[in-house]
C-alpha positions as CSV (number, residue, x, y, z in Angstrom):
1,M,-34.3,-48.1,-9.8
2,N,-32.8,-50.0,-13.0
3,N,-36.0,-50.8,-14.0
4,V,-38.8,-48.8,-16.2
5,T,-41.7,-47.0,-13.8
6,L,-44.4,-47.1,-15.3
7,T,-47.8,-44.8,-14.7
8,P,-51.4,-46.8,-15.2
9,E,-51.9,-45.2,-18.2
10,Q,-48.8,-46.6,-19.7
11,R,-49.2,-49.9,-18.1
12,E,-52.7,-49.9,-20.0
13,R,-50.9,-49.4,-23.3
14,Y,-48.4,-52.4,-22.3
15,F,-51.7,-54.6,-21.8
16,A,-53.3,-53.1,-25.5
17,I,-50.1,-54.0,-27.1
18,L,-49.9,-57.8,-25.8
19,D,-53.8,-57.8,-27.1
20,Q,-52.4,-57.4,-30.6
21,Y,-51.1,-60.8,-30.6
22,N,-52.8,-64.1,-30.3
23,Q,-50.0,-65.5,-28.4
24,F,-50.9,-63.3,-25.5
25,R,-54.3,-62.3,-25.6
26,T,-55.4,-65.2,-23.7
27,L,-53.1,-64.9,-21.1
28,S,-54.5,-63.9,-17.4
29,R,-54.5,-60.2,-16.4
30,E,-51.6,-61.4,-13.5
31,E,-49.7,-63.4,-16.3
32,K,-49.9,-60.5,-18.9
33,E,-48.3,-58.6,-16.0
34,D,-45.7,-60.8,-15.0
35,L,-44.7,-60.5,-18.8
36,I,-44.7,-57.2,-18.6
37,V,-42.3,-56.7,-15.5
38,R,-39.9,-59.0,-16.8
39,I,-39.3,-57.3,-19.8
40,T,-39.7,-53.8,-18.2
41,S,-37.1,-54.8,-15.5
42,S,-34.3,-55.5,-16.9
43,R,-31.2,-52.5,-16.5
44,Y,-30.1,-52.7,-20.2
45,I,-32.5,-53.2,-23.5
46,D,-31.7,-56.4,-25.5
47,L,-29.2,-56.2,-28.4
48,L,-30.4,-58.9,-29.7
49,C,-33.8,-57.4,-30.1
50,D,-33.9,-55.7,-34.0
51,W,-35.5,-52.3,-32.8
52,A,-32.5,-52.4,-29.6
53,F,-29.7,-53.2,-31.6
54,K,-30.7,-50.1,-34.7
55,H,-31.3,-47.7,-31.5
56,V,-27.8,-48.3,-30.7
57,F,-25.8,-49.4,-33.5
58,G,-28.1,-47.1,-36.3
59,N,-27.9,-43.7,-34.0
60,N,-24.7,-43.8,-32.4
61,K,-21.8,-43.5,-34.7
62,Q,-19.2,-43.7,-32.5
63,H,-20.6,-47.3,-30.9
64,L,-20.6,-48.1,-34.3
65,M,-17.3,-47.3,-35.3
66,M,-15.6,-49.4,-32.0
67,L,-17.5,-52.2,-33.1
68,L,-16.1,-51.8,-36.9
69,N,-12.4,-51.2,-35.4
70,D,-13.1,-54.5,-33.6
71,F,-13.8,-56.7,-36.0
72,L,-12.5,-55.4,-39.1
73,P,-9.0,-55.9,-41.0
74,V,-6.7,-54.3,-38.7
75,R,-5.5,-50.9,-40.4
76,I,-2.9,-48.6,-39.1
77,T,-5.1,-45.5,-38.5
78,G,-8.4,-47.5,-37.9
79,I,-12.0,-46.3,-39.0
80,D,-12.8,-42.5,-37.6
81,K,-15.4,-41.8,-40.2
82,I,-18.0,-43.3,-41.0
83,E,-21.4,-42.2,-42.9
84,Y,-24.8,-44.0,-42.7
85,D,-26.9,-45.2,-45.7
86,P,-30.7,-46.0,-46.1
87,N,-31.2,-50.0,-44.9
88,E,-33.6,-50.2,-48.0
89,S,-31.6,-50.8,-51.0
90,D,-33.1,-49.1,-53.9
91,I,-31.6,-50.9,-56.9
92,F,-34.3,-53.6,-57.0
93,K,-37.2,-53.4,-59.7
94,G,-40.9,-54.7,-60.4
95,G,-40.7,-58.3,-58.6
96,D,-37.2,-58.5,-57.4
97,R,-37.1,-59.4,-53.7
98,Q,-36.5,-56.5,-51.4
99,V,-34.4,-56.1,-48.5
100,I,-34.2,-54.1,-45.2
101,M,-30.9,-54.8,-43.6
102,D,-30.2,-53.5,-40.0
103,V,-27.6,-51.0,-40.2
104,I,-25.6,-50.3,-43.5
105,C,-22.9,-47.6,-43.3
106,H,-19.7,-46.8,-45.5
107,T,-16.4,-45.2,-45.1
108,D,-14.0,-43.9,-48.0
109,T,-13.5,-47.3,-48.6
110,E,-15.9,-49.7,-47.9
111,Q,-19.6,-50.4,-47.9
112,I,-20.1,-52.0,-44.4
113,I,-23.5,-54.1,-43.5
114,V,-23.9,-54.6,-39.9
115,E,-27.1,-57.2,-39.3
116,M,-28.1,-58.4,-36.2
117,Q,-30.0,-62.1,-36.4
118,K,-31.9,-64.1,-33.5
119,S,-33.7,-67.0,-35.5
120,N,-32.2,-69.4,-37.4
121,S,-33.8,-70.3,-41.4
122,N,-32.8,-72.9,-43.8
123,E,-32.1,-70.0,-46.1
124,F,-29.8,-67.7,-44.0
125,R,-26.6,-68.3,-45.9
126,N,-28.4,-67.4,-49.0
127,R,-29.7,-64.3,-47.2
128,M,-26.5,-63.2,-46.6
129,A,-25.0,-63.7,-49.7
130,Y,-28.3,-62.1,-51.6
131,Y,-27.1,-58.8,-48.7
132,G,-23.9,-58.5,-49.5
133,G,-24.7,-58.9,-53.8
134,S,-26.9,-55.9,-53.5
135,M,-24.4,-53.9,-52.1
136,I,-22.1,-54.8,-54.9
137,A,-24.9,-53.9,-57.3
138,R,-26.0,-50.6,-56.3
139,Q,-22.4,-48.7,-56.2
140,L,-22.3,-48.4,-60.2
141,K,-24.3,-46.1,-62.2
142,R,-24.2,-46.0,-66.0
143,G,-21.3,-45.1,-66.9
144,D,-19.0,-45.9,-64.4
145,K,-15.9,-47.8,-64.5
146,Y,-15.7,-51.2,-62.6
147,G,-12.0,-50.1,-60.6
148,K,-14.9,-47.9,-58.4
149,L,-16.3,-50.9,-56.7
150,K,-15.6,-50.9,-52.6
151,P,-15.0,-54.0,-51.1
152,V,-18.4,-54.9,-49.5
153,Y,-18.4,-56.8,-45.8
154,V,-21.3,-58.1,-44.2
155,I,-21.0,-58.8,-40.8
156,C,-23.9,-60.6,-38.7
157,F,-24.1,-61.5,-35.0
158,M,-26.4,-64.6,-34.6
159,N,-28.0,-66.1,-31.6
160,F,-27.3,-69.4,-32.9
161,R,-24.7,-71.8,-34.5
162,L,-24.6,-73.1,-37.6
163,I,-22.8,-76.1,-38.8
164,H,-19.5,-75.8,-39.2
165,Q,-16.3,-78.0,-39.1
166,T,-14.2,-75.7,-36.5
167,D,-15.5,-74.4,-33.5
168,Q,-14.4,-70.2,-33.6
169,L,-16.2,-67.5,-32.8
170,V,-16.0,-65.5,-36.2
171,Y,-15.9,-67.5,-39.4
172,R,-14.7,-64.6,-42.4
173,Y,-15.5,-66.3,-45.9
174,Q,-14.2,-64.2,-49.0
175,L,-14.1,-65.7,-52.6
176,R,-11.5,-67.7,-53.0
177,E,-9.3,-70.4,-55.3
178,R,-10.1,-73.7,-54.4
179,D,-7.3,-75.6,-54.3
180,S,-4.5,-72.9,-53.9
181,Q,-7.0,-70.9,-51.5
182,E,-5.5,-67.6,-53.4
183,L,-7.8,-64.8,-52.9
184,Y,-10.1,-63.9,-56.0
185,G,-10.2,-60.1,-54.7
186,D,-12.1,-58.4,-51.2
187,Q,-15.4,-57.6,-53.3
188,L,-17.3,-59.6,-50.8
189,S,-16.8,-60.6,-47.0
190,I,-19.3,-62.3,-44.7
191,Y,-18.3,-62.4,-41.2
192,L,-20.8,-65.0,-39.2
193,C,-20.2,-64.6,-35.4
194,E,-22.4,-67.0,-33.2
195,L,-22.6,-65.8,-30.1
196,P,-23.6,-69.4,-28.2
197,R,-20.3,-70.3,-29.1
198,F,-19.0,-67.7,-26.6
199,A,-18.6,-69.1,-22.8
200,K,-16.1,-67.3,-20.4
201,S,-16.5,-66.5,-16.9
202,Q,-16.3,-62.8,-15.5
203,E,-13.0,-63.5,-13.8
204,E,-11.2,-64.4,-17.1
205,S,-10.4,-61.3,-19.4
206,L,-11.4,-61.1,-22.7
207,T,-10.6,-59.9,-26.2
208,P,-11.8,-57.1,-28.1
209,E,-14.2,-59.2,-30.0
210,E,-15.3,-62.0,-27.0
211,E,-16.2,-58.3,-25.2
212,W,-18.7,-57.6,-27.9
213,F,-19.8,-61.3,-27.7
214,E,-20.1,-61.1,-23.6
215,I,-22.2,-57.4,-23.6
216,L,-24.3,-58.9,-26.9
217,Q,-25.1,-61.7,-25.2
218,N,-26.1,-61.2,-21.5
219,M,-27.2,-58.0,-22.2
220,T,-30.2,-58.3,-20.0
221,I,-29.3,-60.2,-17.4
222,F,-26.6,-57.8,-16.1
223,A,-27.7,-56.4,-12.9
224,S,-24.9,-53.6,-12.7
225,R,-21.8,-52.8,-15.6
226,P,-20.2,-55.6,-16.1
227,L,-16.3,-56.4,-14.4
228,N,-14.8,-57.9,-17.5
229,V,-15.0,-55.3,-20.1
230,G,-13.3,-52.4,-20.5
231,K,-14.3,-49.0,-19.4
232,R,-14.5,-47.8,-23.2
233,F,-17.6,-49.5,-23.2
234,D,-19.7,-47.1,-20.6
235,S,-20.8,-44.7,-23.1
236,L,-22.9,-47.7,-25.3
237,L,-23.6,-49.3,-21.7
238,N,-25.4,-46.3,-20.9
239,D,-27.2,-45.7,-24.0
240,C,-28.7,-49.1,-23.5
241,R,-30.3,-48.3,-20.4
242,Q,-34.2,-49.0,-20.3
243,N,-35.2,-45.9,-17.9
244,L,-33.1,-43.7,-20.2
245,L,-34.8,-44.0,-23.0
246,E,-37.8,-41.7,-24.4
247,V,-41.4,-43.2,-22.8
248,E,-42.0,-43.6,-26.5
249,E,-39.1,-45.1,-27.3
250,Q,-39.9,-47.4,-24.1
251,E,-43.1,-48.4,-25.9
252,Q,-41.5,-49.2,-29.2
253,Y,-38.8,-51.4,-27.8
254,F,-41.4,-53.2,-25.4
255,S,-43.8,-53.7,-28.5
256,A,-40.8,-55.1,-30.8
257,M,-39.9,-57.3,-28.0
258,I,-43.2,-58.6,-28.1
259,S,-43.0,-58.9,-31.4
260,E,-39.7,-61.0,-31.3
261,H,-41.7,-63.5,-29.3
262,E,-44.4,-63.7,-31.7
263,K,-41.9,-64.7,-34.6
264,Q,-40.1,-67.6,-32.5
265,S,-43.2,-68.3,-31.3
266,I,-44.9,-69.1,-34.8
267,A,-41.1,-70.5,-35.8
268,A,-41.4,-73.0,-33.6
269,A,-44.6,-74.2,-34.6
270,Y,-44.4,-73.9,-38.4
271,K,-41.6,-75.3,-40.6
272,E,-41.4,-74.8,-44.3
273,E,-41.6,-78.2,-46.1
274,G,-38.7,-80.2,-46.0
275,F,-36.7,-77.9,-43.8
276,R,-37.1,-80.6,-40.6
277,E,-35.5,-83.0,-43.0
278,G,-33.3,-81.1,-44.8
279,M,-31.2,-79.9,-41.8
280,E,-31.6,-84.1,-39.9
281,K,-29.9,-84.8,-42.9
282,T,-27.1,-82.3,-43.3
283,K,-26.5,-82.9,-39.7
284,I,-25.8,-86.7,-40.7
285,D,-23.2,-85.9,-43.2
286,M,-21.8,-83.7,-41.3
287,A,-21.3,-86.1,-38.4
288,K,-20.4,-88.9,-41.4
289,A,-17.6,-87.1,-42.2
290,M,-16.6,-85.9,-38.7
291,K,-16.2,-89.6,-38.1
292,L,-14.2,-90.7,-40.6
293,K,-11.8,-88.2,-40.0
294,G,-11.4,-89.3,-36.3
295,L,-13.1,-87.1,-33.9
296,S,-14.7,-88.3,-30.7
297,E,-18.4,-88.7,-30.7
298,E,-18.6,-86.6,-28.0
299,V,-17.3,-83.9,-29.8
300,I,-19.8,-85.0,-32.9
301,C,-22.6,-84.6,-30.6
302,E,-22.1,-80.9,-29.3
303,I,-20.9,-79.6,-32.9
304,C,-23.9,-81.6,-34.8
305,G,-26.0,-81.3,-31.8
306,L,-27.4,-85.0,-32.3
307,D,-27.6,-87.8,-29.7
308,K,-24.9,-90.3,-28.8
309,E,-27.4,-93.4,-29.8
310,T,-27.5,-91.5,-33.6
311,V,-23.8,-90.8,-33.7
312,A,-22.7,-94.3,-32.7
313,K,-24.7,-96.1,-35.2
314,L,-23.3,-94.0,-37.8
């Protein structure tokens, strides 16, 4: 069987976990049972969940190196050695904003952050820049020369779209001169990998990047091994089998999934002051610019998330 088989004692612990959250406490016993079954019956764990992402990529260097080699700039030999770093930066003092990142590692020549972000916020871009900046600042000690700085890469997989002027799977940002586009340096690169932009049928062949998008976006709906990804993913898929987790890990995963549901519910119900208005203004401004460039109303609606009536009036 693909799903987790719970003992009566485990099942009661899962009910107790649900009762820790207001969102689920008022559900009937049958509704709670249905939620437990839906989470535990998937063959693979959901890599969009923070716990699952850290469990897979924070504990297995081979999986992480395979991912990095497919997304970072091509080398002759590729990345064949990495070391993990603490995922909580130690440079912050006093009242500084603290950050805890999903997976941090380094090679001999780079510092790398790999993040999974399930929900959007109006501060997302600033957050990624802050993560990258903290990794630059933590590298040098008193007396070190600036030449010791290693390039920092922030690779973020996101289960949402941001507004861009182009439609592509991965957006790669670096410091460049505004007019000539001359590269300032490789001190900081931020890669945004927006999973909802991927859409291909199981019959179509995939590039290495697209294989990762397929794995990360659709993991929980695979009834068996997906046929459109290479054999190189067999070890990773096996490590994602939910029924092969230790009992304690299964409960940690369930707790994390319930917490994710709770956070999403709160995010949907609560908006920071001005957030909704600010997002709508951004969409309108982007749509106006696209319309001036001659893009069709259908394309503008799809990219900006606006209805046809709104776009037609611009």
